[in-house]
C-alpha positions in Angstrom: 76.0 -32.7 111.9 76.3 -32.1 108.3 75.6 -28.3 108.2 74.5 -28.8 104.1 72.1 -32.2 105.0 71.0 -31.4 108.7 72.0 -34.9 109.2 74.9 -36.9 111.4 77.6 -38.4 109.9 75.9 -41.8 110.8 73.0 -40.9 110.1 74.2 -40.3 106.8 76.2 -43.3 106.6 73.1 -45.5 107.4 71.5 -43.9 104.7 74.0 -44.4 102.4 74.6 -48.1 103.4 70.6 -48.8 103.0 70.2 -47.7 99.3 73.6 -49.8 98.9 71.6 -52.9 100.3 68.6 -52.4 99.0 71.0 -52.6 94.8 72.6 -55.1 96.3 69.1 -56.9 96.4 68.7 -56.2 93.0 72.4 -57.7 92.2 74.7 -54.7 92.0 77.7 -56.6 93.0 79.3 -53.5 93.6 76.7 -52.4 95.8 77.2 -55.6 97.9 81.1 -54.7 98.2 80.6 -51.3 100.3 77.5 -53.1 102.3 80.3 -55.6 103.2 83.3 -52.9 103.8 81.0 -51.2 105.8 79.8 -53.5 108.1 82.3 -56.2 108.1 84.9 -54.8 110.4 82.2 -53.9 113.2 80.8 -57.2 113.3 84.6 -59.0 113.3 85.1 -56.8 116.4 82.0 -58.4 117.8 82.9 -61.5 117.1 86.5 -61.3 118.3 84.8 -60.2 121.8 82.2 -63.6 121.5 85.0 -66.0 120.0 88.3 -65.4 120.0 90.8 -66.3 117.5 87.9 -67.9 115.5 86.2 -64.8 114.7 87.2 -64.7 111.0 85.9 -68.4 111.0 82.2 -67.1 112.4 82.3 -64.5 109.9 82.8 -66.3 106.7 80.1 -68.4 108.1 77.9 -65.2 108.6 78.6 -63.7 105.5 77.8 -67.0 103.5 74.3 -67.1 105.3 73.9 -63.0 105.0 74.9 -62.9 101.1 72.4 -66.0 100.9 69.4 -64.4 102.6 70.0 -61.2 101.3 66.7 -60.7 98.9 64.5 -61.9 102.5 66.0 -58.9 103.9 63.4 -55.8 104.5 64.6 -52.1 106.3 67.2 -50.1 105.8 70.7 -49.2 106.8 70.6 -49.7 110.7 67.7 -52.5 109.9 70.8 -54.0 107.7 73.2 -53.9 110.7 71.0 -55.1 113.7 70.3 -58.5 111.2 73.7 -59.1 110.2 74.4 -58.6 113.8 71.9 -60.9 114.7 73.0 -63.8 112.0 76.4 -63.5 113.1 75.6 -63.9 116.9 73.6 -67.2 116.3 76.5 -68.3 114.0 78.9 -67.3 116.9 76.3 -69.5 119.6 76.6 -72.4 117.1 80.5 -72.1 116.9 81.0 -72.3 120.9 78.2 -74.8 121.4 80.7 -76.9 118.9 83.7 -75.7 120.9 82.2 -76.7 124.3 81.3 -80.5 122.9 84.9 -81.2 122.0 87.6 -81.1 124.0 90.0 -77.8 123.2 91.5 -75.9 125.8 89.2 -72.9 126.4 89.4 -69.5 125.5 88.6 -66.8 127.4 86.3 -67.9 129.9 83.7 -65.0 130.3 82.1 -65.8 133.2 84.8 -67.1 135.6 87.4 -64.3 134.7 85.9 -60.8 136.6 87.9 -57.5 136.0 87.8 -54.8 138.6 86.8 -51.6 137.2 87.0 -48.0 137.3 85.0 -44.8 135.9 85.7 -43.1 132.7 83.7 -42.3 129.7 83.3 -44.8 126.8 85.6 -43.4 124.1 88.5 -42.0 126.3 87.8 -46.0 127.4 88.5 -47.6 124.4 90.7 -45.1 122.5 93.1 -45.5 125.3 93.5 -49.1 123.7 94.5 -51.1 120.5 91.5 -52.7 119.6 93.3 -56.2 120.4 94.2 -54.6 123.9 90.1 -53.4 124.1 88.5 -56.4 122.9 90.4 -58.7 125.7 89.4 -56.5 128.3 86.0 -56.6 127.2 86.0 -60.1 127.4 86.7 -60.3 130.9 83.2 -58.1 131.7 80.0 -60.4 132.6 78.6 -61.9 129.7 75.8 -59.7 129.2 77.6 -57.0 129.4 80.6 -57.9 127.0 77.7 -58.6 124.6 75.5 -55.4 125.3 79.1 -53.1 124.8 80.3 -55.1 121.6 77.1 -54.5 119.8 76.3 -50.7 121.2 80.3 -49.6 120.9 82.1 -52.0 117.9 79.2 -52.7 115.5 77.5 -49.4 116.3 73.9 -50.4 117.0 71.3 -48.4 119.1 69.8 -49.1 121.9 66.6 -50.7 120.5 68.5 -52.4 117.5 71.0 -54.3 120.3 68.4 -54.9 122.0 66.4 -56.8 119.0 69.6 -58.8 118.1 69.7 -59.8 122.0 66.3 -60.7 122.3 66.0 -58.5 125.4 65.1 -54.4 126.1 66.3 -52.4 125.2 66.7 -50.5 128.7 68.9 -54.0 130.0 71.0 -53.3 126.9 71.6 -49.8 127.9 71.7 -50.7 131.4 74.2 -53.6 130.5 76.5 -51.4 127.9 76.5 -48.0 130.6 77.9 -51.3 133.9 80.1 -52.9 131.5 81.5 -49.3 130.2 81.9 -47.9 133.8 84.1 -50.6 134.9 85.7 -51.1 131.6 86.9 -47.2 132.5 88.1 -48.3 136.5 90.3 -51.1 134.7 91.7 -48.2 133.2 92.0 -46.0 135.8 93.5 -48.6 137.8 91.1 -48.4 140.3 89.9 -51.1 140.5 86.6 -50.5 141.9 
Protein backbone atom coordinates (compact mmCIF):
# COMPACT_ATOMS: atom_id res chain seq x y z
CA UNK A 1 0.00 0.00 0.00
CA UNK A 2 1.34 3.44 -0.90
CA UNK A 3 1.21 5.44 2.32
CA UNK A 4 0.93 8.74 0.47
CA UNK A 5 -2.10 7.81 -1.63
CA UNK A 6 -3.59 4.85 0.26
CA UNK A 7 -3.63 2.86 -2.98
CA UNK A 8 -2.01 -0.45 -3.76
CA UNK A 9 0.49 -0.51 -6.67
CA UNK A 10 -2.01 -2.51 -8.74
CA UNK A 11 -4.82 -0.04 -8.02
CA UNK A 12 -2.57 2.88 -8.92
CA UNK A 13 -1.42 1.15 -12.10
CA UNK A 14 -5.01 0.36 -13.13
CA UNK A 15 -6.01 3.96 -12.40
CA UNK A 16 -3.20 5.20 -14.64
CA UNK A 17 -4.22 2.66 -17.28
CA UNK A 18 -7.83 3.89 -17.18
CA UNK A 19 -6.67 7.48 -17.63
CA UNK A 20 -4.39 6.48 -20.51
CA UNK A 21 -7.22 4.60 -22.25
CA UNK A 22 -9.49 7.64 -21.96
CA UNK A 23 -6.77 9.85 -23.51
CA UNK A 24 -6.12 7.23 -26.22
CA UNK A 25 -9.80 7.30 -27.11
CA UNK A 26 -9.35 11.03 -27.75
CA UNK A 27 -6.47 10.32 -30.15
CA UNK A 28 -3.46 10.53 -27.83
CA UNK A 29 -0.95 8.13 -29.40
CA UNK A 30 1.41 8.21 -26.43
CA UNK A 31 -1.45 7.21 -24.14
CA UNK A 32 -2.30 4.30 -26.45
CA UNK A 33 1.36 3.24 -26.41
CA UNK A 34 1.30 3.32 -22.59
CA UNK A 35 -1.87 1.19 -22.51
CA UNK A 36 -0.26 -1.25 -24.97
CA UNK A 37 2.99 -1.50 -22.95
CA UNK A 38 1.02 -2.02 -19.75
CA UNK A 39 -1.34 -4.73 -21.03
CA UNK A 40 0.61 -6.50 -23.78
CA UNK A 41 3.06 -8.61 -21.69
CA UNK A 42 0.31 -10.28 -19.66
CA UNK A 43 -1.87 -10.76 -22.72
CA UNK A 44 1.01 -12.34 -24.62
CA UNK A 45 1.67 -14.72 -21.73
CA UNK A 46 -2.01 -15.67 -21.70
CA UNK A 47 -1.96 -16.30 -25.46
CA UNK A 48 1.23 -18.37 -25.21
CA UNK A 49 -0.64 -20.60 -22.82
CA UNK A 50 -3.53 -20.89 -25.26
CA UNK A 51 -1.87 -21.14 -28.68
CA UNK A 52 1.84 -21.71 -28.00
CA UNK A 53 4.27 -20.49 -30.61
CA UNK A 54 1.54 -18.67 -32.56
CA UNK A 55 0.90 -16.28 -29.65
CA UNK A 56 2.52 -13.23 -31.25
CA UNK A 57 0.47 -13.62 -34.44
CA UNK A 58 -2.74 -13.96 -32.45
CA UNK A 59 -1.75 -11.00 -30.26
CA UNK A 60 -1.26 -8.90 -33.40
CA UNK A 61 -4.75 -9.80 -34.61
CA UNK A 62 -6.17 -8.97 -31.19
CA UNK A 63 -4.42 -5.58 -31.02
CA UNK A 64 -5.70 -4.66 -34.47
CA UNK A 65 -9.22 -5.29 -33.20
CA UNK A 66 -8.52 -3.47 -29.92
CA UNK A 67 -7.21 -0.41 -31.78
CA UNK A 68 -10.12 -0.48 -34.22
CA UNK A 69 -12.79 -0.76 -31.49
CA UNK A 70 -11.15 1.37 -28.79
CA UNK A 71 -13.74 4.12 -29.21
CA UNK A 72 -16.48 1.70 -28.19
CA UNK A 73 -14.81 0.64 -24.94
CA UNK A 74 -16.42 1.96 -21.75
CA UNK A 75 -14.80 1.37 -18.40
CA UNK A 76 -11.73 1.75 -16.23
CA UNK A 77 -8.26 0.18 -16.22
CA UNK A 78 -9.47 -3.14 -14.80
CA UNK A 79 -12.28 -3.18 -17.34
CA UNK A 80 -9.79 -2.50 -20.14
CA UNK A 81 -7.67 -5.47 -19.07
CA UNK A 82 -10.76 -7.67 -19.12
CA UNK A 83 -11.95 -6.29 -22.45
CA UNK A 84 -8.57 -6.88 -24.10
CA UNK A 85 -8.36 -10.39 -22.60
CA UNK A 86 -11.81 -11.19 -24.01
CA UNK A 87 -10.78 -10.03 -27.49
CA UNK A 88 -7.51 -11.98 -27.26
CA UNK A 89 -9.37 -15.09 -26.11
CA UNK A 90 -11.78 -14.88 -29.06
CA UNK A 91 -8.88 -14.49 -31.51
CA UNK A 92 -7.10 -17.45 -29.85
CA UNK A 93 -10.21 -19.65 -30.10
CA UNK A 94 -10.63 -18.64 -33.76
CA UNK A 95 -6.99 -19.51 -34.35
CA UNK A 96 -7.36 -22.90 -32.66
CA UNK A 97 -10.43 -23.67 -34.80
CA UNK A 98 -8.48 -22.79 -37.97
CA UNK A 99 -5.53 -24.92 -36.88
CA UNK A 100 -7.78 -27.89 -36.10
CA UNK A 101 -9.50 -27.63 -39.47
CA UNK A 102 -6.25 -28.10 -41.40
CA UNK A 103 -3.86 -30.97 -40.96
CA UNK A 104 -0.87 -29.89 -38.89
CA UNK A 105 1.07 -31.35 -36.01
CA UNK A 106 -0.76 -30.42 -32.84
CA UNK A 107 0.72 -28.31 -30.10
CA UNK A 108 0.51 -29.70 -26.63
CA UNK A 109 -2.93 -31.30 -26.31
CA UNK A 110 -4.18 -29.83 -23.05
CA UNK A 111 -6.96 -32.36 -22.61
CA UNK A 112 -4.62 -35.35 -23.06
CA UNK A 113 -1.69 -34.25 -20.92
CA UNK A 114 -2.15 -34.44 -17.20
CA UNK A 115 0.72 -33.37 -15.04
CA UNK A 116 1.04 -34.79 -11.57
CA UNK A 117 1.00 -31.94 -9.09
CA UNK A 118 2.10 -30.79 -5.60
CA UNK A 119 1.17 -27.96 -3.13
CA UNK A 120 2.67 -24.47 -2.74
CA UNK A 121 1.70 -20.83 -3.34
CA UNK A 122 1.23 -19.25 -6.77
CA UNK A 123 4.18 -16.94 -6.28
CA UNK A 124 6.55 -19.69 -5.18
CA UNK A 125 5.46 -21.92 -8.04
CA UNK A 126 5.84 -19.37 -10.80
CA UNK A 127 8.97 -17.68 -9.42
CA UNK A 128 10.80 -21.00 -9.44
CA UNK A 129 10.58 -21.31 -13.21
CA UNK A 130 11.31 -19.28 -16.27
CA UNK A 131 8.28 -17.90 -18.08
CA UNK A 132 8.64 -20.50 -20.79
CA UNK A 133 8.83 -23.38 -18.34
CA UNK A 134 5.90 -22.01 -16.35
CA UNK A 135 3.74 -21.71 -19.46
CA UNK A 136 4.64 -25.24 -20.51
CA UNK A 137 3.50 -26.52 -17.11
CA UNK A 138 0.32 -24.43 -17.21
CA UNK A 139 -0.45 -25.82 -20.68
CA UNK A 140 -0.40 -29.28 -19.11
CA UNK A 141 -3.27 -28.40 -16.78
CA UNK A 142 -6.86 -29.22 -17.69
CA UNK A 143 -8.12 -26.48 -20.03
CA UNK A 144 -10.39 -24.71 -17.49
CA UNK A 145 -7.64 -24.60 -14.87
CA UNK A 146 -5.04 -23.41 -17.37
CA UNK A 147 -7.18 -20.52 -18.60
CA UNK A 148 -8.11 -19.50 -15.06
CA UNK A 149 -4.46 -19.50 -13.96
CA UNK A 150 -3.36 -17.56 -17.04
CA UNK A 151 -6.02 -14.89 -16.61
CA UNK A 152 -5.60 -14.52 -12.85
CA UNK A 153 -1.79 -14.82 -12.54
CA UNK A 154 -0.34 -13.89 -15.94
CA UNK A 155 -2.84 -11.25 -17.12
CA UNK A 156 -3.53 -10.13 -13.55
CA UNK A 157 -7.32 -10.06 -13.70
CA UNK A 158 -9.42 -10.24 -10.57
CA UNK A 159 -11.93 -13.07 -10.12
CA UNK A 160 -15.05 -11.26 -11.43
CA UNK A 161 -13.24 -9.88 -14.49
CA UNK A 162 -11.70 -13.27 -15.34
CA UNK A 163 -15.16 -14.81 -14.92
CA UNK A 164 -16.64 -12.35 -17.43
CA UNK A 165 -13.87 -13.15 -19.92
CA UNK A 166 -14.58 -16.88 -19.59
CA UNK A 167 -18.36 -16.59 -19.33
CA UNK A 168 -18.36 -18.36 -15.95
CA UNK A 169 -19.20 -17.59 -12.35
CA UNK A 170 -16.45 -15.91 -10.28
CA UNK A 171 -16.45 -18.78 -7.77
CA UNK A 172 -15.90 -21.32 -10.55
CA UNK A 173 -12.94 -19.33 -11.89
CA UNK A 174 -11.42 -18.86 -8.42
CA UNK A 175 -11.82 -22.58 -7.77
CA UNK A 176 -10.29 -23.57 -11.12
CA UNK A 177 -7.35 -21.20 -10.57
CA UNK A 178 -6.84 -22.54 -7.04
CA UNK A 179 -6.89 -26.17 -8.20
CA UNK A 180 -4.55 -25.36 -11.07
CA UNK A 181 -2.07 -23.53 -8.87
CA UNK A 182 -2.12 -26.36 -6.34
CA UNK A 183 -1.40 -28.87 -9.12
CA UNK A 184 1.47 -26.75 -10.38
CA UNK A 185 2.90 -26.41 -6.90
CA UNK A 186 2.72 -30.17 -6.29
CA UNK A 187 4.45 -30.76 -9.61
CA UNK A 188 7.23 -28.37 -8.70
CA UNK A 189 7.72 -30.09 -5.38
CA UNK A 190 7.87 -33.39 -7.20
CA UNK A 191 5.29 -35.11 -5.02
CA UNK A 192 2.95 -35.73 -7.94
CA UNK A 193 -0.25 -35.75 -5.85
